[in-house]
C-alpha positions as CSV (number, residue, x, y, z in Angstrom):
1,M,107.0,122.0,79.9
2,K,104.8,123.8,77.2
3,K,108.0,124.9,75.4
4,T,109.4,121.3,75.5
5,I,106.3,119.8,74.0
6,L,106.1,122.5,71.2
7,I,109.8,121.8,70.4
8,A,109.1,118.1,70.1
9,L,106.1,118.8,67.9
10,A,108.3,121.0,65.6
11,M,110.9,118.2,65.3
12,L,108.2,115.8,64.1
13,L,106.8,118.3,61.5
14,A,110.1,119.6,60.3
15,G,110.5,119.1,56.6
16,S,107.1,117.4,56.1
17,T,105.4,120.4,54.5
18,A,108.4,122.0,52.8
19,F,107.6,120.3,49.5
20,A,105.4,117.6,48.1
21,Q,105.8,114.2,49.7
22,E,104.7,110.8,48.8
23,E,101.6,109.7,50.7
24,T,100.7,106.2,52.0
25,P,96.9,105.8,52.5
26,S,95.3,105.1,55.8
27,K,94.1,101.7,57.0
28,F,90.8,101.5,59.0
29,K,89.7,99.0,61.6
30,L,86.2,99.0,63.1
31,Y,85.9,97.4,66.5
32,G,83.6,97.4,69.5
33,F,81.5,95.1,71.6
34,I,77.9,94.5,72.8
35,R,78.0,94.4,76.6
36,N,75.3,93.5,79.2
37,Y,75.4,93.8,82.9
38,I,73.3,92.3,85.6
39,T,74.2,93.7,89.0
40,A,72.7,93.3,92.5
41,D,73.5,95.1,95.7
42,T,72.6,94.5,99.3
43,R,72.0,98.2,100.0
44,A,71.5,101.5,98.1
45,V,74.7,102.8,96.5
46,N,76.2,106.1,95.2
47,A,76.6,105.3,91.5
48,G,76.1,106.6,88.0
49,T,75.3,105.1,84.6
50,E,72.2,103.3,85.8
51,D,74.1,102.4,89.0
52,L,76.8,100.5,87.0
53,Y,79.5,103.0,87.8
54,F,79.7,102.2,91.5
55,Y,81.5,104.5,93.9
56,M,80.4,103.7,97.5
57,P,77.5,102.4,99.6
58,K,75.1,105.0,100.9
59,G,75.1,105.8,104.6
60,H,72.2,105.3,107.0
61,D,68.8,106.9,106.3
62,M,66.8,106.1,109.4
63,Q,63.1,106.5,109.2
64,N,61.0,105.2,112.1
65,G,63.9,103.1,113.3
66,V,64.4,101.5,109.8
67,D,67.4,102.1,107.6
68,M,65.8,102.9,104.2
69,N,69.1,102.4,102.4
70,N,69.4,98.8,103.5
71,G,67.8,96.3,101.1
72,F,68.4,94.2,98.0
73,N,68.2,96.0,94.7
74,W,69.2,95.0,91.1
75,R,69.3,96.2,87.5
76,F,69.9,94.8,84.0
77,V,71.5,97.3,81.6
78,S,73.0,97.1,78.0
79,L,73.9,100.8,77.6
80,T,77.7,100.4,77.8
81,T,77.9,98.9,74.3
82,R,80.8,100.5,72.5
83,L,81.9,101.4,68.9
84,G,85.4,102.4,67.8
85,L,87.5,103.1,64.7
86,D,91.3,102.8,64.6
87,V,93.1,104.6,61.8
88,S,96.7,103.6,61.0
89,G,99.3,103.4,58.3
90,Y,99.0,106.9,56.9
91,K,102.4,108.5,56.1
92,I,103.5,111.6,54.3
93,G,107.2,111.5,53.8
94,G,108.7,110.3,57.1
95,L,105.7,111.6,59.1
96,G,103.3,108.9,60.3
97,I,99.8,109.8,61.5
98,S,97.4,107.4,63.3
99,G,94.3,107.9,65.3
100,K,91.3,106.6,67.2
101,V,87.6,107.6,67.5
102,E,85.7,105.8,70.2
103,A,82.1,106.2,71.5
104,D,79.7,104.3,73.7
105,F,76.2,104.7,75.1
106,Y,75.9,106.6,78.3
107,N,73.0,107.8,80.4
108,L,73.9,111.4,80.9
109,S,70.4,112.5,82.0
110,G,67.0,111.0,82.1
111,S,66.5,107.3,81.3
112,V,67.3,107.2,77.5
113,P,71.0,106.4,76.7
114,I,72.8,108.6,74.2
115,L,76.0,108.0,72.2
116,R,78.9,109.9,73.8
117,L,82.5,110.5,72.8
118,R,85.0,108.5,74.8
119,Q,88.2,109.0,72.9
120,A,89.2,111.0,69.8
121,Y,92.9,111.6,69.2
122,M,95.7,111.5,66.6
123,K,99.2,110.4,67.1
124,L,102.2,111.7,65.2
125,D,105.6,110.1,64.9
126,R,108.5,110.5,62.5
127,D,111.2,108.2,61.1
128,G,114.4,108.6,63.1
129,V,112.9,110.9,65.7
130,P,112.6,109.5,69.2
131,V,109.4,111.5,69.9
132,S,105.7,110.7,69.5
133,I,102.9,113.3,70.0
134,T,99.3,112.6,71.0
135,I,96.7,115.3,70.4
136,G,93.1,114.9,71.5
137,Q,91.0,113.2,74.1
138,T,92.3,110.0,75.6
139,W,93.2,108.5,79.0
140,H,94.8,110.6,81.6
141,P,98.4,109.4,82.1
142,M,97.7,108.5,85.7
143,A,94.5,106.6,84.9
144,A,95.6,104.6,81.8
145,D,96.7,101.4,83.6
146,L,93.5,99.9,85.0
147,P,93.1,97.1,87.6
148,H,92.0,93.6,86.6
149,M,88.3,93.5,87.0
150,N,85.1,93.7,85.0
151,N,83.1,96.3,87.0
152,L,82.4,99.4,84.9
153,E,84.1,101.9,87.2
154,S,87.5,100.0,86.8
155,G,88.5,100.4,90.4
156,A,87.5,104.1,91.0
157,P,87.8,105.6,93.6
158,F,90.8,103.4,94.4
159,N,92.2,104.0,90.9
160,P,92.3,107.4,89.2
161,F,89.7,107.5,86.4
162,N,89.8,110.3,83.8
163,R,89.9,110.9,80.1
164,S,90.8,114.4,79.0
165,P,91.7,116.4,75.9
166,Q,95.5,116.7,76.0
167,L,98.8,117.4,74.2
168,T,101.2,114.6,75.2
169,A,104.8,114.1,74.2
170,D,106.5,110.7,74.7
171,V,110.3,111.1,74.4
172,K,112.4,107.9,74.2
173,L,115.6,108.2,76.3
174,G,116.8,104.7,75.3
175,D,115.4,101.2,74.6
176,K,113.7,101.0,78.0
177,L,113.2,104.5,79.3
178,T,110.6,107.1,78.1
179,L,109.9,110.6,79.3
180,N,106.2,111.5,79.4
181,L,105.0,115.2,79.2
182,S,101.4,116.3,79.0
183,L,99.2,119.4,79.1
184,L,95.6,118.6,79.8
185,Y,92.1,120.2,79.8
186,L,89.2,118.8,81.7
187,N,86.1,117.6,79.9
188,H,84.0,114.7,81.3
189,Y,85.4,114.6,84.8
190,L,85.1,117.9,86.7
191,P,86.3,119.3,90.0
192,T,83.8,120.6,92.5
193,G,83.8,124.0,94.0
194,P,81.7,127.0,95.1
195,A,79.5,126.7,92.0
196,G,79.2,122.9,92.1
197,K,81.0,120.8,89.4
198,S,82.3,123.0,86.6
199,K,85.2,123.2,84.1
200,D,85.2,127.0,84.6
201,Y,87.6,126.6,87.5
202,Y,90.2,125.2,85.1
203,K,89.2,127.5,82.2
204,Y,90.4,130.5,84.2
205,G,93.6,128.8,85.5
206,L,96.5,127.2,83.8
207,P,96.6,123.8,81.9
208,E,96.8,120.7,84.0
209,A,100.4,119.5,83.6
210,Y,101.9,116.0,84.0
211,V,105.5,114.9,83.9
212,G,106.5,111.2,84.3
213,I,109.0,108.5,83.4
214,T,108.3,105.0,82.1
215,F,110.7,102.1,82.4
216,K,109.7,99.0,80.3
217,T,111.2,95.6,79.6
218,A,109.7,92.4,78.2
219,S,108.1,91.4,81.6
220,F,108.2,94.6,83.7
221,T,106.7,98.1,83.4
222,G,107.3,100.8,86.0
223,K,106.0,104.3,86.0
224,A,106.3,107.4,88.2
225,G,104.9,110.8,87.7
226,L,103.6,114.1,89.1
227,D,100.3,115.8,88.2
228,V,100.1,119.6,88.8
229,V,96.7,121.4,88.7
230,N,96.2,125.2,88.8
231,M,92.7,126.6,88.9
232,R,90.7,129.6,90.1
233,P,87.7,128.5,92.1
234,Y,86.2,131.9,92.9
235,R,86.0,134.5,90.1
236,T,83.8,137.0,91.9
237,V,83.0,138.2,95.4
238,N,79.7,139.6,96.6
239,N,80.6,142.9,98.2
240,E,77.8,145.4,97.3
241,G,77.8,143.8,93.9
242,K,80.1,141.4,92.2
243,V,83.8,142.3,92.2
244,P,86.7,140.2,90.9
245,A,88.2,137.6,93.3
246,N,91.9,136.9,93.4
247,G,93.6,133.6,94.3
248,F,94.5,130.3,92.7
249,L,94.6,126.7,94.0
250,T,97.7,124.8,92.9
251,T,97.9,121.1,93.8
252,F,100.6,118.4,93.4
253,S,99.8,114.7,93.1
254,P,102.5,112.1,92.7
255,F,101.9,108.4,91.7
256,V,103.8,105.2,91.0
257,F,102.7,102.1,89.0
258,M,104.2,98.7,88.3
259,Q,103.2,95.7,86.2
260,F,104.8,92.3,86.0
261,T,103.9,89.7,83.4
262,S,104.9,86.1,83.2
263,G,103.1,83.8,80.8
264,K,99.4,83.8,81.6
265,F,100.0,85.7,84.9
266,Q,99.9,89.4,85.3
267,L,100.3,91.6,88.4
268,R,99.6,95.3,88.7
269,A,99.9,97.8,91.5
270,K,99.4,101.6,91.7
271,S,99.5,104.2,94.4
272,I,98.6,107.9,94.3
273,L,99.0,110.6,97.0
274,A,96.4,113.1,95.6
275,Q,95.7,116.7,96.4
276,A,92.1,117.7,95.4
277,G,91.9,114.7,93.1
278,E,88.1,114.8,92.6
279,H,88.6,115.4,88.9
280,M,90.1,111.9,88.8
281,N,87.1,110.4,90.5
282,L,88.9,110.2,93.8
283,L,87.0,111.0,97.0
284,S,88.8,114.3,97.5
285,G,88.3,118.0,97.5
286,Y,89.6,121.3,98.8
287,G,88.6,124.3,100.9
288,V,89.2,127.9,101.8
289,A,92.2,128.6,104.0
290,T,92.1,132.4,104.2
291,F,90.2,135.3,102.8
292,D,91.5,138.9,102.7
293,A,88.5,141.2,102.3
294,A,90.7,144.3,101.6
295,T,92.1,142.7,98.4
296,N,89.3,140.1,97.8
297,T,92.0,137.4,97.8
298,Y,91.4,133.7,98.7
299,T,94.0,131.1,99.5
300,Y,93.0,127.4,99.4
301,T,94.0,124.2,100.9
302,P,93.5,120.7,99.3
303,M,92.4,117.5,100.9
304,R,95.1,114.9,100.7
305,D,94.0,111.4,99.8
306,W,96.0,108.2,99.5
307,A,94.5,105.7,97.0
308,S,96.1,102.4,96.1
309,F,95.3,99.0,94.5
310,V,96.9,95.7,93.7
311,S,95.4,93.4,91.1
312,F,96.2,90.2,89.3
313,Q,95.0,88.1,86.4
314,Y,95.7,84.5,85.4
315,G,94.6,82.4,82.5
316,K,93.4,82.9,78.9
317,K,90.3,80.9,78.1
318,F,89.4,80.5,81.7
319,Q,90.6,83.5,83.8
320,V,90.7,84.3,87.5
321,M,91.4,87.8,88.5
322,G,90.9,90.2,91.4
323,M,91.6,93.6,93.0
324,L,92.3,94.8,96.5
325,G,91.9,98.6,96.9
326,Y,92.2,101.0,99.8
327,M,91.7,104.7,100.1
328,K,92.0,107.1,103.0
329,Q,91.6,110.8,103.5
330,L,94.6,112.4,105.3
331,G,93.2,115.9,105.9
332,T,93.9,119.2,104.3
333,T,97.4,120.7,104.1
334,K,96.4,123.8,106.0
335,D,93.7,124.8,108.4
336,L,90.3,125.5,106.9
337,L,88.5,128.8,107.2
338,N,85.1,128.2,108.9
339,S,85.3,124.6,107.7
340,T,84.5,125.7,104.2
341,I,85.3,122.7,102.0
342,W,84.0,121.2,98.7
343,M,84.2,117.4,98.4
344,N,83.5,115.0,95.6
345,T,79.7,114.6,95.6
346,S,79.6,111.4,93.6
347,A,79.7,109.6,96.9
348,D,78.8,110.5,100.5
349,V,81.1,113.3,101.6
350,H,81.3,111.7,105.1
351,I,83.5,108.8,103.9
352,Q,86.9,108.9,105.5
353,Q,88.4,105.6,104.3
354,A,87.3,102.6,102.3
355,F,88.3,99.1,101.3
356,R,87.3,97.0,98.2
357,A,87.9,93.3,97.1
358,T,86.7,92.0,93.8
359,P,87.3,88.3,93.1
360,T,86.3,87.5,89.5
361,V,86.1,84.5,87.1
362,A,85.7,84.8,83.4
363,W,85.2,82.5,80.5
364,N,86.4,83.6,77.0
365,I,84.9,81.6,74.2
366,G,86.4,83.1,71.0
367,K,85.0,86.6,71.0
368,F,82.4,85.9,73.6
369,T,83.0,86.5,77.3
370,V,80.9,85.9,80.4
371,S,82.2,86.8,83.8
372,L,81.0,86.6,87.4
373,E,82.3,89.1,90.0
374,Y,81.8,89.6,93.7
375,N,82.5,93.1,94.9
376,L,82.9,93.7,98.7
377,T,83.1,97.4,99.6
378,A,83.5,98.6,103.1
379,A,83.3,102.4,103.8
380,Q,84.0,104.2,107.0
381,F,81.6,107.1,107.6
382,G,82.6,109.9,109.8
383,S,80.2,111.8,112.2
384,G,80.1,115.0,114.1
385,D,81.7,118.2,112.9
386,R,84.8,118.6,110.6
387,N,87.9,119.8,112.4
388,A,90.4,122.4,111.1
389,R,91.9,119.9,108.7
390,G,88.6,118.7,107.3
391,M,88.4,115.4,109.3
392,Y,85.2,114.4,111.2
393,T,85.5,114.4,115.0
394,G,82.7,112.0,115.9
395,T,82.8,108.2,116.3
396,P,83.2,106.6,112.8
397,E,81.1,103.7,111.5
398,W,81.8,101.1,108.9
399,I,79.1,100.2,106.3
400,L,79.3,97.2,104.0
401,N,77.9,96.6,100.6
402,H,77.9,93.3,98.7
403,R,77.7,93.6,94.9
404,F,77.2,90.7,92.6
405,I,77.9,91.2,88.8
406,C,77.3,89.1,85.8
407,M,78.7,90.5,82.6
408,T,78.4,89.2,79.0
409,K,80.3,90.7,76.1
410,F,80.6,90.0,72.4
411,N,83.6,91.6,70.8
412,F,83.6,92.4,67.1
């Protein structure tokens, strides 16, 4: 795949620097929005970004017979305001170069929001060449098509959510068919492991690779792809001092997506069978399958997760929309060694499956939008010990959270 992408890049650049070429200047477009959220929950939740990026309700915290996580709570936050710059129109000879820089405010630590980089990429295309190259940080190919909703987490963990630095080649195979190839490196969204969340597991492995196909007509878009991750969770072993550890984890995650549009109506659906998909904000992970002390070699086994959603939107000035999402852990591919497993800690690691429904109404008055959303999330919490495949053996329990969201947004 790496060779194919580099050949595509060479095709685009061929002849562009051989001699002086006429240049067309760039065009710039500033955009962004001012966005405010008022949210309320009926119990404590696992969430980030001032509790706006909502994963799951918290489990029971019983103190003197009272569940301390059960109770109304709310917040009013403006920190997801966004700024962006689109650059287009630049050409040197037959080579066109466009790009995007996008940032928003984010509460990475403490209580004071800071400006953080969301996207920063350039796109190369050449007259007469059926290839475009994207270089930089943008949406992961499996996360780019988001469900219809106004909640900040955009459907996670029922929808993959990830933006990563990448080198992507889109190769047109005809008027309707495109081959998609990507090499990616993690940045914001990290896997978990023996040292907690860290990009080091990937740094000492191979680039994340994606291969997919896109079929597109005027009213229908279909996608199918496979994401392959190779990483090295353990680098050292404590054996009378630190010695190098051997062994890599390789995972395979296929997905499918479809979108149908007719007039003011749009329908989307996506499904992913993920292995260790915690770097895409799925409630997944992986564990140790075997360890050979003579060679300091680990083998690993990923947790398999099925996550899917279907969503719709109708209208323009007055819109109704909604999403139905479902996720379920399916167990590891091999037996675990001593139940050693690392799970996504963004939500309670006891969650075995979950359901979400988000009916929403929105009014669009020019560049001003106000929306009301109801978010019903039901999560099944396991109990007891984990079995050899990482699933809980005790009697499960369902916990509900009702979230109410009012969003206002002024685009500019």
